[in-house]
KOLGU-4560 file (N, C-alpha, C; in nm, 3 decimals, padded with zeros to 5 digits):
<recs>
<n_xx: -05.891 n_yy: -02.523 n_zz: -06.015 ca_xx: -05.902 ca_yy: -02.523 ca_zz: -05.874 c_xx: -05.872 c_yy: -02.656 c_zz: -05.822 mol: A seq: 1 type: MET>
<n_xx: -05.981 n_yy: -02.756 n_zz: -05.883 ca_xx: -05.910 ca_yy: -02.887 ca_zz: -05.823 c_xx: -05.876 c_yy: -02.944 c_zz: -05.763 mol: A seq: 2 type: LEU>
<n_xx: -05.731 n_yy: -02.868 n_zz: -05.858 ca_xx: -05.635 ca_yy: -02.986 ca_zz: -05.869 c_xx: -05.470 c_yy: -02.870 c_zz: -05.805 mol: A seq: 3 type: ASN>
<n_xx: -05.522 n_yy: -02.754 n_zz: -05.721 ca_xx: -05.471 ca_yy: -02.694 ca_zz: -05.627 c_xx: -05.416 c_yy: -02.790 c_zz: -05.541 mol: A seq: 4 type: LEU>
<n_xx: -05.320 n_yy: -02.768 n_zz: -05.460 ca_xx: -05.247 ca_yy: -02.915 ca_zz: -05.391 c_xx: -05.093 c_yy: -02.734 c_zz: -05.275 mol: A seq: 5 type: GLU>
<n_xx: -05.081 n_yy: -02.767 n_zz: -05.163 ca_xx: -05.040 ca_yy: -02.784 ca_zz: -05.077 c_xx: -04.938 c_yy: -02.639 c_zz: -05.101 mol: A seq: 6 type: GLU>
<n_xx: -04.897 n_yy: -02.506 n_zz: -05.090 ca_xx: -04.840 ca_yy: -02.441 ca_zz: -05.139 c_xx: -04.843 c_yy: -02.338 c_zz: -05.289 mol: A seq: 7 type: GLY>
<n_xx: -04.927 n_yy: -02.422 n_zz: -05.354 ca_xx: -04.942 ca_yy: -02.339 ca_zz: -05.462 c_xx: -04.996 c_yy: -02.211 c_zz: -05.455 mol: A seq: 8 type: ASP>
<n_xx: -04.946 n_yy: -02.119 n_zz: -05.552 ca_xx: -04.945 ca_yy: -01.940 ca_zz: -05.532 c_xx: -05.031 c_yy: -01.893 c_zz: -05.659 mol: A seq: 9 type: VAL>
<n_xx: -05.181 n_yy: -01.865 n_zz: -05.624 ca_xx: -05.304 ca_yy: -01.779 ca_zz: -05.732 c_xx: -05.238 c_yy: -01.666 c_zz: -05.736 mol: A seq: 10 type: LEU>
<n_xx: -05.228 n_yy: -01.602 n_zz: -05.859 ca_xx: -05.233 ca_yy: -01.465 ca_zz: -05.868 c_xx: -05.325 c_yy: -01.389 c_zz: -05.939 mol: A seq: 11 type: ARG>
<n_xx: -05.363 n_yy: -01.334 n_zz: -05.859 ca_xx: -05.490 ca_yy: -01.258 ca_zz: -05.939 c_xx: -05.460 c_yy: -01.061 c_zz: -05.928 mol: A seq: 12 type: LEU>
<n_xx: -05.535 n_yy: -01.095 n_zz: -06.101 ca_xx: -05.502 ca_yy: -00.922 ca_zz: -06.124 c_xx: -05.600 c_yy: -00.773 c_zz: -06.048 mol: A seq: 13 type: ASP>
<n_xx: -05.671 n_yy: -00.863 n_zz: -05.973 ca_xx: -05.752 ca_yy: -00.773 ca_zz: -05.907 c_xx: -05.664 c_yy: -00.741 c_zz: -05.761 mol: A seq: 14 type: THR>
<n_xx: -05.727 n_yy: -00.655 n_zz: -05.657 ca_xx: -05.724 ca_yy: -00.612 ca_zz: -05.568 c_xx: -05.797 c_yy: -00.674 c_zz: -05.487 mol: A seq: 15 type: SER>
<n_xx: -05.746 n_yy: -00.692 n_zz: -05.308 ca_xx: -05.788 ca_yy: -00.784 ca_zz: -05.264 c_xx: -06.009 c_yy: -00.723 c_zz: -05.254 mol: A seq: 16 type: VAL>
<n_xx: -05.984 n_yy: -00.650 n_zz: -05.295 ca_xx: -06.132 ca_yy: -00.528 ca_zz: -05.249 c_xx: -06.196 c_yy: -00.573 c_zz: -05.314 mol: A seq: 17 type: ARG>
<n_xx: -06.187 n_yy: -00.636 n_zz: -05.484 ca_xx: -06.206 ca_yy: -00.677 ca_zz: -05.573 c_xx: -06.247 c_yy: -00.805 c_zz: -05.677 mol: A seq: 18 type: ASP>
<n_xx: -06.385 n_yy: -00.821 n_zz: -05.684 ca_xx: -06.396 ca_yy: -00.965 ca_zz: -05.702 c_xx: -06.334 c_yy: -01.005 c_zz: -05.869 mol: A seq: 19 type: ASP>
<n_xx: -06.263 n_yy: -01.138 n_zz: -05.825 ca_xx: -06.190 ca_yy: -01.216 ca_zz: -05.985 c_xx: -06.317 c_yy: -01.235 c_zz: -06.021 mol: A seq: 20 type: ALA>
<n_xx: -06.237 n_yy: -01.280 n_zz: -06.177 ca_xx: -06.337 ca_yy: -01.341 ca_zz: -06.261 c_xx: -06.276 c_yy: -01.510 c_zz: -06.275 mol: A seq: 21 type: VAL>
<n_xx: -06.367 n_yy: -01.615 n_zz: -06.271 ca_xx: -06.326 ca_yy: -01.712 ca_zz: -06.273 c_xx: -06.416 c_yy: -01.766 c_zz: -06.423 mol: A seq: 22 type: MET>
<n_xx: -06.287 n_yy: -01.852 n_zz: -06.453 ca_xx: -06.344 ca_yy: -01.896 ca_zz: -06.584 c_xx: -06.357 c_yy: -02.020 c_zz: -06.613 mol: A seq: 23 type: PHE>
<n_xx: -06.478 n_yy: -02.054 n_zz: -06.664 ca_xx: -06.468 ca_yy: -02.206 ca_zz: -06.713 c_xx: -06.415 c_yy: -02.264 c_zz: -06.867 mol: A seq: 24 type: VAL>
<n_xx: -06.297 n_yy: -02.306 n_zz: -06.843 ca_xx: -06.255 ca_yy: -02.351 ca_zz: -06.997 c_xx: -06.161 c_yy: -02.222 c_zz: -06.959 mol: A seq: 25 type: GLY>
<n_xx: -06.280 n_yy: -02.151 n_zz: -07.136 ca_xx: -06.196 ca_yy: -02.045 ca_zz: -07.144 c_xx: -06.306 c_yy: -01.918 c_zz: -07.190 mol: A seq: 26 type: THR>
<n_xx: -06.403 n_yy: -01.927 n_zz: -07.107 ca_xx: -06.515 ca_yy: -01.841 ca_zz: -07.087 c_xx: -06.520 c_yy: -01.763 c_zz: -06.950 mol: A seq: 27 type: ARG>
<n_xx: -06.524 n_yy: -01.626 n_zz: -06.931 ca_xx: -06.592 ca_yy: -01.593 ca_zz: -06.786 c_xx: -06.719 c_yy: -01.601 c_zz: -06.746 mol: A seq: 28 type: PRO>
<n_xx: -06.731 n_yy: -01.665 n_zz: -06.642 ca_xx: -06.872 ca_yy: -01.730 ca_zz: -06.614 c_xx: -06.857 c_yy: -01.675 c_zz: -06.482 mol: A seq: 29 type: LYS>
<n_xx: -06.809 n_yy: -01.676 n_zz: -06.394 ca_xx: -06.882 ca_yy: -01.621 ca_zz: -06.267 c_xx: -06.760 c_yy: -01.506 c_zz: -06.163 mol: A seq: 30 type: PHE>
<n_xx: -06.846 n_yy: -01.369 n_zz: -06.140 ca_xx: -06.753 ca_yy: -01.291 ca_zz: -06.052 c_xx: -06.734 c_yy: -01.361 c_zz: -05.887 mol: A seq: 31 type: ARG>
<n_xx: -06.600 n_yy: -01.360 n_zz: -05.817 ca_xx: -06.641 ca_yy: -01.431 ca_zz: -05.707 c_xx: -06.511 c_yy: -01.359 c_zz: -05.572 mol: A seq: 32 type: GLY>
<n_xx: -06.513 n_yy: -01.342 n_zz: -05.448 ca_xx: -06.446 ca_yy: -01.300 ca_zz: -05.373 c_xx: -06.360 c_yy: -01.399 c_zz: -05.326 mol: A seq: 33 type: LYS>
<n_xx: -06.225 n_yy: -01.465 n_zz: -05.352 ca_xx: -06.180 ca_yy: -01.539 ca_zz: -05.295 c_xx: -06.156 c_yy: -01.552 c_zz: -05.158 mol: A seq: 34 type: PRO>
<n_xx: -06.133 n_yy: -01.694 n_zz: -05.067 ca_xx: -06.111 ca_yy: -01.635 ca_zz: -04.900 c_xx: -06.091 c_yy: -01.784 c_zz: -04.841 mol: A seq: 35 type: GLY>
<n_xx: -06.106 n_yy: -01.825 n_zz: -04.751 ca_xx: -06.123 ca_yy: -01.928 ca_zz: -04.709 c_xx: -06.233 c_yy: -01.936 c_zz: -04.635 mol: A seq: 36 type: LEU>
<n_xx: -06.278 n_yy: -02.083 n_zz: -04.636 ca_xx: -06.422 ca_yy: -02.152 ca_zz: -04.583 c_xx: -06.331 c_yy: -02.252 c_zz: -04.430 mol: A seq: 37 type: ASN>
<n_xx: -06.372 n_yy: -02.209 n_zz: -04.313 ca_xx: -06.276 ca_yy: -02.305 ca_zz: -04.225 c_xx: -06.105 c_yy: -02.262 c_zz: -04.227 mol: A seq: 38 type: GLY>
<n_xx: -06.001 n_yy: -02.406 n_zz: -04.277 ca_xx: -05.930 ca_yy: -02.410 ca_zz: -04.304 c_xx: -05.887 c_yy: -02.440 c_zz: -04.456 mol: A seq: 39 type: LYS>
<n_xx: -06.006 n_yy: -02.390 n_zz: -04.531 ca_xx: -06.008 ca_yy: -02.419 ca_zz: -04.644 c_xx: -05.999 c_yy: -02.315 c_zz: -04.737 mol: A seq: 40 type: ARG>
<n_xx: -05.949 n_yy: -02.328 n_zz: -04.878 ca_xx: -05.934 ca_yy: -02.199 ca_zz: -05.009 c_xx: -06.124 c_yy: -02.234 c_zz: -05.034 mol: A seq: 41 type: ARG>
<n_xx: -06.151 n_yy: -02.097 n_zz: -05.050 ca_xx: -06.263 ca_yy: -02.113 ca_zz: -05.104 c_xx: -06.300 c_yy: -01.998 c_zz: -05.235 mol: A seq: 42 type: ALA>
<n_xx: -06.405 n_yy: -01.979 n_zz: -05.306 ca_xx: -06.471 ca_yy: -01.834 ca_zz: -05.379 c_xx: -06.575 c_yy: -01.830 c_zz: -05.388 mol: A seq: 43 type: ILE>
<n_xx: -06.616 n_yy: -01.756 n_zz: -05.319 ca_xx: -06.761 ca_yy: -01.717 ca_zz: -05.275 c_xx: -06.830 c_yy: -01.665 c_zz: -05.382 mol: A seq: 44 type: MET>
<n_xx: -06.872 n_yy: -01.650 n_zz: -05.466 ca_xx: -06.925 ca_yy: -01.655 ca_zz: -05.634 c_xx: -07.056 c_yy: -01.545 c_zz: -05.584 mol: A seq: 45 type: LEU>
<n_xx: -07.022 n_yy: -01.435 n_zz: -05.658 ca_xx: -07.072 ca_yy: -01.337 ca_zz: -05.638 c_xx: -07.194 c_yy: -01.341 c_zz: -05.748 mol: A seq: 46 type: THR>
<n_xx: -07.118 n_yy: -01.325 n_zz: -05.884 ca_xx: -07.213 ca_yy: -01.289 ca_zz: -05.952 c_xx: -07.219 c_yy: -01.367 c_zz: -06.108 mol: A seq: 47 type: ASP>
<n_xx: -07.322 n_yy: -01.378 n_zz: -06.150 ca_xx: -07.271 ca_yy: -01.460 ca_zz: -06.299 c_xx: -07.219 c_yy: -01.423 c_zz: -06.398 mol: A seq: 48 type: PRO>
<n_xx: -07.175 n_yy: -01.443 n_zz: -06.497 ca_xx: -07.146 ca_yy: -01.274 ca_zz: -06.615 c_xx: -07.276 c_yy: -01.387 c_zz: -06.795 mol: A seq: 49 type: ILE>
<n_xx: -07.313 n_yy: -01.285 n_zz: -06.808 ca_xx: -07.382 ca_yy: -01.347 ca_zz: -06.909 c_xx: -07.273 c_yy: -01.330 c_zz: -07.041 mol: A seq: 50 type: VAL>
<n_xx: -07.335 n_yy: -01.438 n_zz: -07.078 ca_xx: -07.250 ca_yy: -01.452 ca_zz: -07.177 c_xx: -07.266 c_yy: -01.338 c_zz: -07.308 mol: A seq: 51 type: LYS>
<n_xx: -07.396 n_yy: -01.272 n_zz: -07.316 ca_xx: -07.343 ca_yy: -01.126 ca_zz: -07.407 c_xx: -07.183 c_yy: -00.993 c_zz: -07.294 mol: A seq: 52 type: ALA>
<n_xx: -07.189 n_yy: -01.055 n_zz: -07.183 ca_xx: -07.052 ca_yy: -00.942 ca_zz: -07.106 c_xx: -06.957 c_yy: -01.011 c_zz: -07.077 mol: A seq: 53 type: ASP>
<n_xx: -06.932 n_yy: -01.162 n_zz: -07.219 ca_xx: -06.809 ca_yy: -01.207 ca_zz: -07.140 c_xx: -06.653 c_yy: -01.147 c_zz: -07.214 mol: A seq: 54 type: GLU>
<n_xx: -06.672 n_yy: -01.118 n_zz: -07.323 ca_xx: -06.617 ca_yy: -01.033 ca_zz: -07.377 c_xx: -06.501 c_yy: -00.881 c_zz: -07.330 mol: A seq: 55 type: SER>
<n_xx: -06.588 n_yy: -00.877 n_zz: -07.200 ca_xx: -06.597 ca_yy: -00.720 ca_zz: -07.125 c_xx: -06.459 c_yy: -00.817 c_zz: -06.978 mol: A seq: 56 type: ILE>
<n_xx: -06.448 n_yy: -00.898 n_zz: -06.989 ca_xx: -06.396 ca_yy: -00.982 ca_zz: -06.928 c_xx: -06.248 c_yy: -01.077 c_zz: -06.987 mol: A seq: 57 type: TYR>
<n_xx: -06.225 n_yy: -01.059 n_zz: -07.113 ca_xx: -06.157 ca_yy: -01.090 ca_zz: -07.132 c_xx: -06.029 c_yy: -01.053 c_zz: -07.203 mol: A seq: 58 type: MET>
<n_xx: -05.916 n_yy: -01.125 n_zz: -07.197 ca_xx: -05.793 ca_yy: -00.989 ca_zz: -07.339 c_xx: -05.831 c_yy: -01.005 c_zz: -07.463 mol: A seq: 59 type: THR>
<n_xx: -05.791 n_yy: -00.921 n_zz: -07.507 ca_xx: -05.791 ca_yy: -00.899 ca_zz: -07.682 c_xx: -05.791 c_yy: -01.024 c_zz: -07.744 mol: A seq: 60 type: GLU>
<n_xx: -05.637 n_yy: -01.136 n_zz: -07.696 ca_xx: -05.612 ca_yy: -01.239 ca_zz: -07.731 c_xx: -05.735 c_yy: -01.319 c_zz: -07.714 mol: A seq: 61 type: VAL>
<n_xx: -05.754 n_yy: -01.334 n_zz: -07.576 ca_xx: -05.913 ca_yy: -01.423 ca_zz: -07.538 c_xx: -06.008 c_yy: -01.408 c_zz: -07.628 mol: A seq: 62 type: GLU>
<n_xx: -06.052 n_yy: -01.339 n_zz: -07.704 ca_xx: -06.154 ca_yy: -01.268 ca_zz: -07.775 c_xx: -06.144 c_yy: -01.307 c_zz: -07.896 mol: A seq: 63 type: ARG>
<n_xx: -06.056 n_yy: -01.272 n_zz: -07.926 ca_xx: -05.953 ca_yy: -01.359 ca_zz: -08.063 c_xx: -05.993 c_yy: -01.511 c_zz: -08.062 mol: A seq: 64 type: THR>
<n_xx: -05.965 n_yy: -01.580 n_zz: -07.989 ca_xx: -05.935 ca_yy: -01.737 ca_zz: -07.998 c_xx: -06.060 c_yy: -01.795 c_zz: -07.953 mol: A seq: 65 type: ASP>
<n_xx: -06.153 n_yy: -01.677 n_zz: -07.904 ca_xx: -06.286 ca_yy: -01.766 ca_zz: -07.892 c_xx: -06.403 c_yy: -01.773 c_zz: -07.986 mol: A seq: 66 type: ASN>
<n_xx: -06.377 n_yy: -01.664 n_zz: -08.094 ca_xx: -06.418 ca_yy: -01.603 ca_zz: -08.204 c_xx: -06.401 c_yy: -01.768 c_zz: -08.272 mol: A seq: 67 type: GLU>
<n_xx: -06.300 n_yy: -01.838 n_zz: -08.318 ca_xx: -06.285 ca_yy: -01.928 ca_zz: -08.326 c_xx: -06.345 c_yy: -02.068 c_zz: -08.314 mol: A seq: 68 type: GLU>
<n_xx: -06.422 n_yy: -02.071 n_zz: -08.191 ca_xx: -06.492 ca_yy: -02.171 ca_zz: -08.126 c_xx: -06.643 c_yy: -02.196 c_zz: -08.185 mol: A seq: 69 type: LEU>
</recs>
């Protein structure tokens, strides 16, 4: 998120009514709602994702890749 520039597009796999999943590195860590804070893009974190639930938010490939870590 820190490297976003004007004109960049983020395609989300969720409906505008659903929370998006925020990853830290390769791990899903938070659910949140994208939006604006004034004129700035922002994400309001709504829920943490505990380690035991991380695999729920990963694809099969991501789960396999993270097992090696």
